[in-house]
SEDRENTI-428113 format. One line per 8 residues: number of its first residue (from 0); for each residue x, y, z of N, C-alpha, C. Coordinates in Angstrom, 2 decimals, m for minus. Example, Ala and Ser with C-alpha at 12.3 -4.5 7.8 and 13.67 -1.06 7.14 Angstrom:
<recs>
0) 13.19:m5.69:7.80:12.30:m4.50:7.80:13.20:m3.30:7.80  12.85:m2.25:7.08:13.67:m1.06:7.14:12.90:0.03:7.87
</recs>
This chain:
<recs>
0) m22.89:1.70:1.07:m22.26:0.60:1.77:m20.80:0.47:1.34  m20.55:0.68:0.07:m19.18:0.54:m0.43:m18.24:1.54:0.23  m18.71:2.77:0.48:m17.89:3.77:1.16:m17.55:3.33:2.57  m18.50:2.69:3.25:m18.26:2.19:4.61:m17.19:1.11:4.63  m17.21:0.22:3.63:m16.21:m0.84:3.54:m14.84:m0.24:3.27  m14.78:0.73:2.39:m13.51:1.39:2.08:m12.97:2.09:3.31  m13.82:2.78:4.05:m13.39:3.49:5.26:m12.87:2.49:6.29  m13.53:1.35:6.46:m13.09:0.32:7.39:m11.73:m0.23:6.97
8) m11.55:m0.44:5.68:m10.27:m0.92:5.17:m9.15:0.08:5.46  m9.45:1.37:5.28:m8.45:2.41:5.55:m8.10:2.47:7.03  m9.08:2.29:7.91:m8.82:2.29:9.35:m7.93:1.11:9.70  m8.23:m0.06:9.17:m7.42:m1.24:9.46:m6.00:m1.07:8.94  m5.84:m0.48:7.78:m4.51:m0.24:7.22:m3.74:0.72:8.12  m4.41:1.74:8.64:m3.77:2.67:9.56:m3.36:1.97:10.85  m4.21:1.07:11.35:m3.89:0.33:12.57:m2.70:m0.58:12.36  m2.64:m1.24:11.19:m1.49:m2.11:10.89:m0.22:m1.30:10.80
16) m0.29:m0.13:10.18:0.88:0.73:10.05:1.36:1.20:11.42  0.42:1.56:12.29:0.78:2.00:13.64:1.40:0.85:14.43  0.87:m0.35:14.28:1.43:m1.52:14.98:2.83:m1.82:14.48  3.04:m1.73:13.17:4.38:m1.98:12.61:5.38:m0.95:13.11  4.95:0.31:13.19:5.84:1.36:13.68:6.19:1.14:15.14  5.23:0.75:15.95:5.49:0.50:17.37:6.41:m0.70:17.54  6.15:m1.77:16.78:7.01:m2.95:16.84:8.44:m2.59:16.44  8.58:m1.81:15.39:9.89:m1.38:14.94:10.62:m0.57:15.99
24) 9.88:0.30:16.67:10.48:1.11:17.73:10.97:0.22:18.87  10.18:m0.78:19.24:10.59:m1.70:20.31:11.83:m2.48:19.92  11.90:m2.90:18.67:13.08:m3.64:18.20:14.30:m2.73:18.23  14.16:m1.51:17.74:15.29:m0.58:17.73:15.77:m0.28:19.15  14.83:m0.06:20.06:15.19:0.22:21.45:15.95:m0.95:22.06  15.47:m2.17:21.83:16.15:m3.35:22.37:17.52:m3.55:21.73  17.61:m3.30:20.42:18.89:m3.44:19.72:19.90:m2.45:20.27  19.49:m1.21:20.42:20.40:m0.19:20.94:20.79:m0.47:22.39
32) 19.87:m1.02:23.18:20.18:m1.36:24.58:21.24:m2.46:24.65  21.30:m3.30:23.61:22.31:m4.37:23.56:23.60:m3.88:22.90  23.59:m2.64:22.43:24.79:m2.08:21.80:25.06:m2.64:20.41  24.01:m3.08:19.73:24.16:m3.67:18.40:23.81:m2.67:17.31  24.53:m2.75:16.20:24.15:m1.99:15.02:23.11:m2.79:14.26  22.46:m2.14:13.29:21.52:m2.88:12.45:22.23:m3.99:11.70  23.44:m3.72:11.24:24.20:m4.75:10.52:24.52:m5.92:11.43  24.94:m5.67:12.65:25.27:m6.76:13.58:24.04:m7.61:13.88
40) 22.90:m6.95:14.10:21.67:m7.70:14.35:21.27:m8.48:13.11  21.39:m7.85:11.96:21.07:m8.54:10.71:21.92:m9.79:10.53  23.21:m9.69:10.78:24.09:m10.85:10.66:23.71:m11.93:11.67  23.39:m11.54:12.89:22.97:m12.50:13.91:21.68:m13.20:13.53  20.85:m12.53:12.72:19.59:m13.09:12.27:19.74:m13.93:11.00  20.94:m13.91:10.42:21.17:m14.68:9.20:21.04:m13.88:7.91  20.87:m12.57:8.02:20.83:m11.72:6.84:22.26:m11.33:6.46  22.46:m10.92:5.23:23.81:m10.54:4.79:24.13:m9.08:5.10
48) 23.10:m8.27:5.36:23.29:m6.86:5.69:22.30:m6.47:6.78  22.31:m5.21:7.14:21.35:m4.71:8.11:20.12:m4.08:7.48  19.99:m4.16:6.17:18.87:m3.48:5.51:17.51:m4.06:5.92  17.42:m5.36:6.13:16.15:m5.94:6.56:15.77:m5.43:7.94  16.76:m5.29:8.82:16.50:m4.77:10.16:16.04:m3.32:10.05  16.68:m2.55:9.20:16.28:m1.16:8.99:14.82:m1.09:8.53  14.44:m1.95:7.60:13.07:m1.97:7.10:12.08:m2.35:8.20  12.45:m3.32:9.02:11.57:m3.75:10.12:11.42:m2.61:11.13
56) 12.53:m1.97:11.47:12.49:m0.88:12.44:11.68:0.32:11.95  11.69:0.56:10.65:10.92:1.67:10.08:9.45:1.31:9.88  9.11:0.04:10.04:7.74:m0.40:9.81:7.45:m0.65:8.35  8.49:m0.65:7.52:8.31:m0.88:6.08:8.27:m2.37:5.73  8.60:m3.20:6.69:8.60:m4.64:6.47:7.90:m5.28:7.65  6.96:m6.17:7.36:6.19:m6.83:8.39:6.73:m8.26:8.56  7.54:m8.49:9.60:8.17:m9.81:9.75:7.17:m10.89:10.15  7.47:m12.11:9.73:6.66:m13.26:10.09:6.92:m13.61:11.55
64) 6.05:m14.43:12.10:6.15:m14.82:13.50:7.51:m15.46:13.81  7.99:m16.31:12.95:9.28:m16.96:13.18:10.41:m15.94:13.25  10.36:m14.92:12.42:11.37:m13.87:12.46:11.28:m13.10:13.77  10.07:m12.80:14.22:9.89:m12.12:15.49:10.42:m12.98:16.64  10.19:m14.28:16.56:10.69:m15.19:17.60:12.21:m15.14:17.65  12.86:m15.20:16.48:14.32:m15.15:16.44:14.84:m13.81:16.93  14.17:m12.72:16.56:14.56:m11.40:17.05:14.49:m11.34:18.57  13.43:m11.88:19.14:13.27:m11.89:20.59:14.40:m12.65:21.27
72) 14.79:m13.78:20.69:15.89:m14.58:21.26:17.20:m13.81:21.18  17.52:m13.28:20.01:18.78:m12.56:19.82:18.83:m11.31:20.70  17.71:m10.60:20.82:17.68:m9.36:21.59:17.41:m9.60:23.08  17.17:m10.86:23.44:16.91:m11.25:24.83:15.73:m10.48:25.42  14.62:m10.49:24.66:13.39:m9.87:25.13:12.26:m10.89:25.00  11.18:m10.62:25.67:10.02:m11.50:25.62:9.32:m11.32:24.27  9.00:m12.42:23.64:8.33:m12.38:22.34:7.05:m11.55:22.40  6.37:m11.56:23.53:5.13:m10.80:23.66:5.33:m9.31:23.45
80) 6.54:m8.82:23.72:6.82:m7.39:23.48:6.72:m7.04:21.99  6.95:m8.03:21.14:6.91:m7.81:19.70:5.57:m8.17:19.08  4.81:m8.97:19.78:3.53:m9.41:19.25:2.39:m8.56:19.78  2.44:m8.22:21.05:1.36:m7.46:21.70:1.48:m5.99:21.43  1.23:m5.59:20.19:1.27:m4.18:19.83:m0.06:m3.75:19.26
</recs>
């Protein structure tokens, strides 16, 4: 039974990683369509650099709902594009 639980945990971790990567790709695509650099988007979001945006786009950082909402507003996209992954 323990092996089954571990396997399920690994599948869920893989699904979360895939969702983060897809979300990051959507953010990068929208940012580039607006002609923004990671630094410009980061500053518009209230960050001091673009490193947080880079982490989000790479899927290395999982933003909270409020951050996704602000990203959607700044990038002029529907929030569902960032949530429905």
